[in-house]
Structures are given as structure tokens and as C-alpha cells.
Residue, then its C-alpha position, 0 to 999 in steps of 0.5 A: x434833164x430833171x430840174x428839182x426847183x424849189x418854187x415849182x410846186x407853186x403853180x399848181x398850189x396857186x391854181x385857185x389864186x389864178x381862178x379868183x377862188x382865193x381873191x385878195x382885197x384890191x386890184x394891184x396898184x402900179x406906181x409910175x416909176x421906181x422913185x415913187x414911194x407908195x407905202x411902207x411894205x406891209x411885211x414886218x421889218x423882221x420878215x426875211x422876205x421883206x428884208x431881202x427885197x428891200x436890200x435888192x431895191x437898194x441895189x436896183x437904185x444903184x443899177x437901174x439897168x440891171x435886168x436880172x436884178x429887176x426880174x428877181x425883185x419882181x418875182x420876189x414881190x409876186x411870191x410875197x403877194x401869194x404868201x401874204x394875200x396882199x395884191x399891192x406886191x403884184x403892183x410893185x412887181x409890175x412896176x419893177x418889170x415895166x422898164x424891160x418891156x422893150x429890151x427883154x425880147x429874148x429873156x425867158x425869165x422876163x416872160x415868165x414873170x410877165x406871165x405871172x402878173x398877167x394871170x393874176x389880173x385874169x388876162x389868161x390868154x396873154x399869160x398863156x402866150x407869155x408862158x409859152x414864150x418862156x417855155x420855148x426860150x428855156x425848154x428845160x424849165x418845167x415852171x412855165x408849163x406848170x403855170x399853163x397847166x394851172x390856167x388851163x385847169x381854171x378854164x376847164x381845158x383839161x386835155x390841154x392841162x393834161x398835155x402840159x403835165x406830160x411835158x413836165x414829166x421829163x423835166x421835173x422831179x418825179x413827185x411833181x410830175x405825178x402831182x401834176x397828172x393826179x391833179x388833172x385826173x382827180x378833176x376828170x372822173x378818176x378821183x380814186x385812182x388819182x388819190x391812190x397814185x398821189x398818196x403812194x408817191x408822197x409816201x415814197x418821197x418823204x425827202x421832198x421839199x417842204x413846199x412840194x409836200x405842202x402842195x401834195x398833202x393839200x391836194x390829197x386832203x381835198x381828194x380824201x374830203x371828196x371821197x368822204x374819208x374825213x379823218x384821212x383828209x384831216x390827217x393830210x391837212x395837218x401834214x401840210x400845216x406841219x411843213x411850216x410854210x405859210x400858205x393862203x390856199x392851205x389855210x383857206x382849204x382847211x378852214x372850209x373843211x372845218x366849216x363843213x364839219x361844223x367846227x367853226x371855233x377851230x377856224x377862228x384859232x387857225x386864221x388868227x391875224x389873217x384879216x388882211x386877206x379877203x379869202x381868209x377874212x371871209x372864212x373868219x366872218x363865216x366862223x364868227x357868225x356860226x359861233x356868234x363871235x362879237x367880232x363877226x359883224x366887224x369882219x362882215x363890215x370890212x368885207x362889205x366895204x372891200x367888195x363895194x370898193x372893188x365893184x366901184x373900180x370895175x374890179x372883177x377879180x373878187x366875184x367868187x368870194x363876193x358871191x359867197x359873202x352875199x349868199x352866206x353872210x348877207x343872205x342875198x341869193x339874187x345878188x349872189x347868183x348875179x356875181x357867181x354867174x359873171x364869175x363863171x364866165x371867166x373861171x370854171x374851177x369846182x369852187x366857182x361851180x359850187x357857189x353858182x349852183x348854191x346861189x341859183x338854188x337859193x334864189x330859186x333860179x335853177x336854170x342860171x346854174x346850167x353852165x355849172x351843171x353842164x361842166x359837172x356832167x362833162x368833166x365827170x367831176x366827183x363830189x357827193x355834195x355837188x351831186x346833191x346840188x345838181x339833183x336839187x337843181x334838176x328838180x327845180x327845172x334845170x337840165x341834169 
């Protein structure tokens, strides 16, 4: 049975959110109970997602024992967090779900929602267990398998990620299964064939949902970028944007592409009013710095305050972005290397390796990048920029 569920693109699209590559600006706050008013929702009153969740919460006030309603609200909050870059929504999701902890022992939807919340906090092993339980309770759903794939990719457990993709194929629409396997293959030494396979699948499925096409086109853009087919990459980024779906990961990836192509002014236009999200505020600050925009100092100050507050809380969800901030804006490679090294202990996505390698090179501490170099060699990840970094680090004493 193939299930063409609209949200299923999100697990793979959110893999960098899972990893912290797209960290947001605060740890999620969990209210004590449903009656605590912590703040008015940051979404606009006219926003359909905000209106819908407010309507559901009114229903929940009248039916507090309605488990189905609680789970739906939790999932909607989680989706809002992913779309808007505001972790407070994850706190609201957690608080909404909490009363079910003792009564939802055999509820696949509960375990699915719980797994999402756990992975957001980087509790990866508990998240994998919750998602495995959800998959066992609902064996026709590919969604928990896709999220397990995302977590395995963050942990560089590629054989396990590939195995989950195999399980996805008979359950999901073909384009989703192809995207899952291509995602793994493109990270493990098969970049060109993975790109060709996915490009062909996208071309053959123009009727796919906007969300799925957004994910597939974003991945194709990243693959083409690594293949140094820059015009092709930009075409895929623009195709993703044309799907009309607001997504932080897409905006962050395209902004990085524009920065790498020395087009910072376009980043300022692209990201407009996205200061609430650290991942996008960082890119605004980088672009502003590059063009001497008068707002860049204020953006840097905001990031500095957020990262300092997170460090004081012991919140480590932000370390990859904080390392990039220290290296590229604060010009403090030693601090950046420390942050990137700690981050890499938990998260091993390509972006995590890249910042560790760049920071260690800038700090003249090449050997501290060894874990990333080992990953680059064993994964067979293909990226000419990272390959050049590896050569420079080897010349400074690291093992190639």
C-alpha cells in the first residue's frame, strides 16, 4: 500500500533542522499545564495555521481528555516551529502532548509526535525508539521511517539510513522513495548517479505535491552546486521557491549559495523579515557585513545576545551556527573551533564537518579537524570545496 501523505517530504527536508544546522534562537519552553498563558502566538492573526491551532485549542479546553485532538495540536505546533523557526512552538507541542504520557501506550500517532519533539532536542536515541514504536504500531506509514532516515543521516549512520529508505519504497509514492535513496547515495560517493536519478524522477512527476517538489528541487540544487553546475543549481533553487511553500531550510540553503557566489545583496532581499530565525539572521548578518549594510552591526548584536543566552542556559542546540558566527563575523577562530568540535560530537552532517574544518584551519589547529577529515574519507562525500579544505589541513599536519 503506497501512502501519498502530503507532510512526508518534511522528514528529509528537516534533516538539517534535526542536526542543528538550522538551529533556532532558543530552547523550547514547556508550560506547566494547558491553562498557562505564556505569550500570544507569534504568528499573525490572519495566518491560517495560527487561526487553526487557536480554534483547536478552544476545542481542547472543552474536551481536555481528547487524545486525538491533543496529538493534532502538538503536530500543528511542531509544523509551525519548522516553518517559522520559532522553538516556542515545540514547547507548546510538548506541553499539549504531556498529559498523554501514561495513557497512550499503544498509540502510533502519540509516539510519532513524541519522536519529533525528542529529536528537536537532540535526544536522538529516544527519538529513534519512539519512531520505531510508531512504525511498529502503524506499519503502513512511511513517516516514522523517513524521520529515522533523517536522524541516521545526522549521525552519519548511512547503512541504517539506506535500510530505512528500502522500507519506505513500498509504502510511499515513488518520487518520495527515490528522493530518500538519492539523498543517501549523494552523501556516500554516488553524487552524479544520484543527481541523474533524482532529476529524472522529478521531471517525470510534475504532478507531485508542492511540498515534495520543494524538497526534491532543493536537494537537486545542492547536488548540482557540489557538481559545480552553478546555473543548474540556481534553476533548481528557483523551482523550489516557485512552489510557494515557506521553508527555512530552502531559504538558508539558497542564501548560502548566493553568499558563496558573492551575491550578498540578493540575500538581503531574499531573507527580508526573517530576523526571528537564527539560521536566517546569521545569513542576513553575513550578507550585510559583505555589503557594509548599516543594519549588519545590529544583526550581529542580536546573534551575539542569543548565543550568549543559550550558552548560559547550557543549550547546545545552536553550536554549529554559533561556530560560524564566531568564525565569519566575530573573527574568533579559536572559539569557533571549540564550538564546532563540541557540535561534531553529536552531529555529523556535511555542514557540521565544513565549519569544523574551516575553523580548525583558521585557528591553525589542523588536528582538531581530524574527525571531520575521517568522515570525509570514509563517507566518500564529494564536494570540491571540502576536498580543498582537507588538502590544506593535511599540509598543516592533519591526516588526509
